[in-house]
PAZAPA-4460 file (N, C-alpha, C; in steps of 0.05 Angstrom, whole numbers, plus 32768, in hexadecimal, padded with zeros to 4 digits):
% residues 107
    n_x    n_y    n_z   ca_x   ca_y   ca_z    c_x    c_y    c_z   seq   type   mol
   89F9   86AC   7EF5   8A0A   86B3   7F12   8A09   8691   7F1B     1      M     A
   89FB   867E   7F17   89EC   8669   7F2A   89EC   8650   7F0F     2      F     A
   89FF   8654   7EFC   89FE   863E   7EEE   8A12   8622   7EEE     3      R     A
   8A29   8634   7EF5   8A3D   8620   7EFB   8A44   860E   7F12     4      R     A
   8A44   85FA   7F07   8A43   85E0   7F26   8A5B   85D7   7F33     5      Y     A
   8A6E   85DF   7F24   8A8E   85D2   7F2D   8AA2   85ED   7F3C     6      N     A
   8A96   85EF   7F53   8AA4   860B   7F5A   8AB5   8603   7F76     7      M     A
   8ACA   861A   7F6F   8AD9   8610   7F89   8AD0   8620   7FA5     8      D     A
   8ADF   8626   7FBC   8AD4   8635   7FD1   8AD6   8653   7FC8     9      T     A
   8AE9   865B   7FB9   8AE7   8678   7FB3   8AD4   8684   7FA4    10      K     A
   8ACA   8670   7F8F   8ABA   8676   7F83   8A98   8672   7F88    11      E     A
   8A98   8664   7F9F   8A7C   865F   7FB5   8A7C   867B   7FC8    12      L     A
   8A96   8680   7FD1   8A92   8698   7FE4   8A90   86B4   7FD1    13      Q     A
   8A95   86B3   7FB9   8A91   86CA   7FA1   8A74   86CB   7FA2    14      R     A
   8A63   86B8   7F98   8A48   86AD   7F92   8A3D   86B9   7FAC    15      L     A
   8A44   86BA   7FC3   8A3A   86C0   7FD5   8A39   86D9   7FE7    16      Q     A
   8A4D   86E3   7FDB   8A51   86FF   7FDF   8A43   8713   7FCC    17      T     A
   8A3F   8709   7FAD   8A26   8716   7FA1   8A0A   8713   7FA6    18      E     A
   8A0B   8705   7FB8   89EC   86F6   7FBE   89E4   870A   7FCE    19      L     A
   89F0   8707   7FE8   89F8   8712   8000   89FA   8739   7FF9    20      D     A
   8A00   873E   7FE5   8A00   8761   7FE2   89EC   8762   7FD4    21      K     A
   89DA   8752   7FCB   89BE   8764   7FC0   89A7   8752   7FD1    22      E     A
   89A8   8740   7FE2   8993   8734   7FED   8994   872D   800C    23      Y     A
   89AE   872F   8018   89AF   8729   8035   89A5   8744   8044    24      W     A
   898C   8746   804E   8982   8761   8056   8998   8769   806B    25      Q     A
   89A8   8757   8079   89B0   875C   8095   89D3   8766   808E    26      H     A
   89D8   8771   8071   89F5   8769   806E   8A01   8780   807E    27      K     A
   89F2   879C   8081   89FC   87BA   8088   89FC   87B6   80AA    28      D     A
   89F3   879E   80B5   89F5   87A3   80D7   8A0F   8795   80E4    29      L     A
   8A17   87A2   80F6   8A32   879A   8104   8A36   877A   8102    30      P     A
   8A4F   876D   80FB   8A54   8758   80F3   8A46   8742   810F    31      I     A
   8A46   8749   812C   8A36   873C   8140   8A1E   872F   8134    32      P     A
   8A0F   8748   812B   89F1   8746   812E   89EA   8738   810F    33      E     A
   8A00   8737   80FB   8A01   8725   80E0   8A01   8708   80EC    34      Q     A
   8A16   8701   80FF   8A13   86E9   8109   8A04   86E1   8119    35      I     A
   89F5   86F1   8129   89DE   86E7   8138   89C9   86E5   8129    36      R     A
   89C4   86F0   8114   89AB   86ED   8102   89AC   86CD   80F3    37      H     A
   89C8   86CE   80E5   89CE   86AF   80E0   89CA   869B   80F1    38      S     A
   89D2   86A2   8106   89CC   868D   811A   89B2   8684   811D    39      T     A
   89A5   8690   811B   898B   8693   811E   8979   8676   8100    40      L     A
   8988   8685   80EE   8983   866E   80DA   898A   865B   80DA    41      H     A
   899F   8658   80EC   89AF   863E   80F2   899F   862F   8100    42      L     A
   8992   8634   8110   8984   8628   8128   8967   861D   811A    43      V     A
   895C   862A   8108   8949   861F   80FB   8955   860A   80E9    44      K     A
   8965   860D   80DB   8972   85F0   80C5   897A   85E0   80E8    45      L     A
   8981   85E1   80F3   8982   85CA   8109   896D   85B7   810F    46      L     A
   8954   85D1   8117   8940   85C2   811C   8935   85AF   8100    47      G     A
   8939   85B5   80E9   8931   85A9   80D9   893A   858E   80D4    48      K     A
   8956   858B   80E3   895E   8574   80DF   8958   8569   80FD    49      L     A
   8955   8576   8114   8947   8564   8125   892C   8556   8129    50      G     A
   891E   856B   8113   8909   855E   8104   890B   853E   80F9    51      T     A
   8911   8544   80E5   8919   852C   80DC   8920   8513   80E9    52      Y     A
   8939   851B   80F8   8940   8504   810F   8929   84FC   8126    53      C     A
   8914   8510   8129   8903   8507   813E   88EE   84F7   812F    54      E     A
   88E7   8503   8116   88D3   84EC   8106   88E6   84D3   8102    55      Q     A
   88FD   84D7   80FB   890C   84B6   80F6   8902   84A2   8118    56      Q     A
   890C   84B5   812E   890D   84A3   8140   88F5   8497   8150    57      E     A
   88DE   84A5   8142   88C2   8496   8144   88B6   848A   8130    58      H     A
   88C7   8482   811E   88BF   8470   810D   88B9   847D   80F5    59      G     A
   88B1   848E   80F2   889F   84A6   80DD   88AD   84A9   80C8    60      I     A
   88AA   84A6   80AC   88BD   84A5   8091   88B7   84C3   808F    61      D     A
   88CF   84D0   8094   88CA   84E9   808B   88E2   84ED   8077    62      Y     A
   88D4   84FF   8065   88E9   8503   804C   8902   8517   8056    63      P     A
   8916   8512   8046   8933   851C   8044   892A   853B   8030    64      L     A
   8918   853E   8022   891B   8552   8013   891E   856B   801F    65      T     A
   8913   8572   8031   891E   858D   803F   8939   8593   8048    66      Q     A
   8945   8576   8052   8964   857D   8057   8971   857C   803A    67      I     A
   896D   8570   8028   8982   856C   8013   8978   8588   7FFD    68      I     A
   8961   8593   7FFC   8959   85AE   7FEC   895F   85C6   7FFB    69      E     A
   8959   85C0   8016   8964   85DD   8028   897B   85E1   803F    70      E     A
   8979   85C8   804B   898B   85CB   8067   89A4   85C4   8055    71      V     A
   89AB   85BF   8049   89C7   85B4   803D   89D3   85CE   802A    72      I     A
   89C4   85D8   8021   89CF   85EF   8012   89CF   8609   8025    73      P     A
   89BD   860E   8031   89BD   8623   8045   89D3   8627   8062    74      D     A
   89DA   860E   8064   89F3   8607   8072   8A09   8615   805E    75      L     A
   8A0B   860B   804F   8A1A   8617   803B   8A22   8633   803A    76      L     A
   8A08   863D   8035   8A01   8657   8033   8A0A   8667   8048    77      S     A
   8A07   865D   8061   8A0D   866E   8076   8A2D   866C   8081    78      H     A
   8A36   8653   807B   8A56   8651   807D   8A61   8661   8069    79      S     A
   8A55   8666   804E   8A63   867F   803F   8A5F   8692   804B    80      L     A
   8A47   869C   8050   8A46   86B6   805D   8A59   86BD   806E    81      R     A
   8A5D   86A9   8085   8A68   86B0   80A3   8A85   86B0   8099    82      F     A
   8A92   86A0   807F   8AAE   869E   807D   8AAF   86C3   806E    83      S     A
   8A9E   86C7   805F   8AA2   86E4   8053   8AA6   86F4   805E    84      N     A
   8A94   86F5   8078   8A8F   870B   808B   8AA3   870B   809B    85      L     A
   8AB7   86F3   80A1   8ACB   86F9   80B0   8ADE   86FD   809F    86      L     A
   8AE1   86F6   8089   8AF6   86F8   8076   8B08   86DF   807D    87      N     A
   8B04   86C6   807B   8B25   86B3   807E   8B1D   86A8   8067    88      P     A
   8B32   869C   8061   8B36   8688   804A   8B29   866C   8054    89      E     A
   8B0F   866A   803F   8AFE   8654   8048   8B0A   8638   8049    90      L     A
   8B15   8639   802C   8B22   861F   8029   8B39   8615   8038    91      E     A
   8B4B   8628   8044   8B63   8624   805A   8B57   861B   8071    92      K     A
   8B40   862A   8079   8B38   8625   8095   8B2D   8608   8095    93      L     A
   8B1B   85FB   807F   8B11   85E5   8076   8B27   85CF   8077    94      Y     A
   8B3F   85D5   8067   8B4F   85C5   8068   8B62   85C2   8082    95      Q     A
   8B63   85D9   8096   8B70   85D8   80B3   8B62   85C8   80C3    96      D     A
   8B42   85CA   80BE   8B30   85BC   80D4   8B32   859B   80CE    97      R     A
   8B35   8599   80B1   8B38   857C   80AA   8B54   856C   80B7    98      L     A
   8B63   857B   80B8   8B81   8571   80C5   8B7E   856E   80E2    99      K     A
   8B70   8584   80ED   8B6E   857D   810E   8B5B   8566   8113   100      K     A
   8B4B   8568   8105   8B36   854F   8109   8B3F   8530   8109   101      I     A
   8B4F   8531   80ED   8B64   851A   80E8   8B75   8513   8109   102      K     A
   8B84   8524   8107   8B99   8524   811E   8B89   851B   813A   103      E     A
   8B72   8528   813B   8B6A   851E   8155   8B5A   84FE   8151   104      R     A
   8B55   84FD   813B   8B47   84D8   8143   8B62   84C8   8133   105      Y     A
   8B7A   84D4   812F   8B91   84C5   8125   8B8E   84BA   810F   106      N     A
   8B7C   84C2   80FC   8B78   84BC   80E2   8B8E   84C0   80CA   107      I     A
***
């Protein structure tokens, strides 16, 4: 299930769907409750980023291990979950968003 490394967004979404069907405890809740619960997890991830930044500002050598091994993949996982839950085409949304950013900054 998780051995393939060069996956497109549809494949990532499919894997997230499979994982969520088996392990996401909140899958049967109404959509707003699922979003709320995922948001709580996102806040925890932002806290990990904040801890790293604060430690760096105080001159404390704080390893990036937790950000690399937990925060980055968990952010992707929650993005995929939101995308699957709300049923949009993630790749198109991402490309449209990049286009808007480029237009905004005239890149």
